[in-house]
C-alpha positions as CSV (number, residue, x, y, z in Angstrom):
1,X,105.8,103.4,103.5
2,X,102.9,103.0,102.2
3,X,100.9,103.3,98.8
4,X,97.1,103.2,97.6
5,X,96.0,100.2,96.3
6,X,93.8,100.1,93.3
7,X,92.2,102.8,90.9
8,X,88.7,102.5,88.9
9,X,87.1,99.4,89.3
10,X,87.4,98.0,92.3
11,X,86.0,98.2,95.5
12,X,86.1,101.8,96.0
13,X,84.0,101.4,99.5
14,X,87.2,100.3,101.3
15,X,90.0,103.0,101.5
16,X,92.6,100.1,103.1
17,X,95.7,100.7,101.5
18,X,98.0,98.0,101.3
19,X,101.9,98.8,103.2
20,X,104.2,98.0,101.1
21,X,105.8,95.9,103.9
22,X,103.0,93.9,103.4
23,X,103.4,93.0,99.5
24,X,107.8,92.5,100.4
25,X,106.8,90.1,102.6
26,X,104.8,88.1,100.7
27,X,107.3,88.2,98.3
28,X,109.9,87.0,100.5
29,X,107.5,83.4,101.5
30,X,106.4,83.6,97.6
31,X,110.1,83.6,95.8
32,X,112.6,83.2,98.5
33,X,110.9,80.5,100.6
34,X,112.1,82.8,103.9
35,X,108.7,82.4,105.5
36,X,105.9,79.6,105.8
37,X,103.4,81.9,106.2
38,X,102.4,85.7,107.1
39,X,99.7,86.6,109.2
40,X,98.7,90.3,108.4
41,X,96.0,92.0,109.9
42,X,94.4,95.6,109.2
43,X,95.6,98.9,110.8
44,X,92.9,101.2,111.0
45,X,94.6,103.8,112.9
46,X,96.9,104.0,109.3
47,X,93.8,102.4,107.5
48,X,96.1,99.7,105.6
49,X,97.0,96.0,105.6
50,X,100.0,95.6,107.9
51,X,102.1,92.2,108.7
52,X,101.2,91.0,112.0
53,X,103.5,88.3,112.6
54,X,105.1,85.5,109.6
55,X,106.2,82.1,110.9
56,X,110.0,80.9,109.9
57,X,110.6,77.9,107.2
58,X,110.7,75.0,109.7
59,X,107.7,75.9,111.4
60,X,104.3,73.7,110.9
61,X,100.8,74.4,110.1
62,X,99.7,73.4,113.8
63,X,101.5,76.4,114.3
64,X,100.3,79.2,111.4
65,X,97.2,78.0,112.9
66,X,98.1,78.9,116.2
67,X,98.9,81.9,115.4
68,X,95.5,83.2,114.0
69,X,93.6,85.3,117.2
70,X,90.7,83.0,118.2
71,X,88.5,86.1,118.3
72,X,89.4,88.4,115.2
73,X,89.6,88.8,112.0
74,X,92.9,88.0,110.0
75,X,94.1,87.7,106.7
76,X,97.4,84.9,106.3
77,X,99.3,83.6,103.6
78,X,100.4,79.9,104.2
79,X,102.9,78.0,101.4
80,X,102.2,74.1,101.4
81,X,104.7,71.8,100.7
82,X,103.5,68.1,99.6
83,X,104.5,65.2,97.4
84,X,102.0,64.5,94.3
85,X,100.5,61.2,93.6
86,X,103.5,61.0,91.6
87,X,105.9,61.4,93.6
88,X,106.9,64.9,93.1
89,X,107.5,67.8,95.4
90,X,105.6,70.9,94.6
91,X,104.9,73.9,97.1
92,X,100.9,76.1,96.5
93,X,100.5,79.3,98.4
94,X,97.0,79.5,99.8
95,X,95.3,82.8,100.6
96,X,93.7,82.5,103.8
97,X,90.7,84.9,104.7
98,X,90.2,84.3,108.5
99,X,86.3,85.5,110.2
100,X,85.4,83.9,112.9
101,X,82.2,83.8,114.4
102,X,82.7,85.4,117.2
103,X,84.3,88.0,115.8
104,X,83.2,91.8,115.6
105,X,80.7,92.9,113.3
106,X,82.5,95.5,112.2
107,X,85.5,93.7,111.9
108,X,84.2,91.2,110.0
109,X,83.4,93.7,107.4
110,X,86.2,95.6,107.5
111,X,87.8,93.2,106.2
112,X,84.8,91.6,103.9
113,X,85.1,94.9,101.6
114,X,88.7,94.8,102.4
115,X,89.9,91.6,100.9
116,X,89.6,91.5,96.8
117,X,91.7,94.7,97.3
118,X,94.3,93.0,98.7
119,X,94.1,90.4,97.4
120,X,94.9,91.5,94.2
121,X,98.3,92.9,95.5
122,X,99.6,89.6,96.5
123,X,100.3,88.3,92.7
124,X,100.8,84.4,92.8
125,X,98.5,83.1,95.2
126,X,97.2,79.3,94.3
127,X,93.9,79.0,95.9
128,X,91.8,81.3,98.7
129,X,90.3,79.8,102.2
130,X,87.3,81.7,103.4
131,X,87.4,80.2,107.0
132,X,84.9,80.9,110.2
133,X,86.1,77.8,112.2
134,X,89.6,75.9,112.5
135,X,87.6,73.0,110.7
136,X,87.4,75.2,107.6
137,X,91.2,74.9,107.5
138,X,92.0,71.8,108.6
139,X,95.0,70.3,107.2
140,X,93.0,68.3,105.1
141,X,91.1,71.2,103.3
142,X,94.3,72.3,101.7
143,X,95.5,68.7,100.9
144,X,92.3,68.7,98.9
145,X,92.4,71.6,97.4
146,X,96.5,71.0,96.5
147,X,96.0,67.9,95.0
């Protein structure tokens, strides 16, 4: 089951819907901590953003980055746990727009025009990272942004 996202305003040039399962999977990550990360892809045949992969709570950041394709675009959310300088356990949710420099132009454009619309469906994102290579989303980048 899918629904079309948004109405007036927004990015009308992209007709991408968002699969209800995509939003529900994000809510499982956010509220129930069932997933460490979720990787989403655009299904061009269905014209919607769908879940491609989820990572369990015990999976590492390396597992997350390894789940992103080297030569194609994806959206992802990552639940980053850390300890503050005051020794408090915290969690921040990062939205990653992965667009490797070697991916096809058409794919880059499709993901770029659909991103804002998709991201609006995911309430509770703390930070957004746009990355064209792995160094732009290094674990150290997350640590700096979260603190």
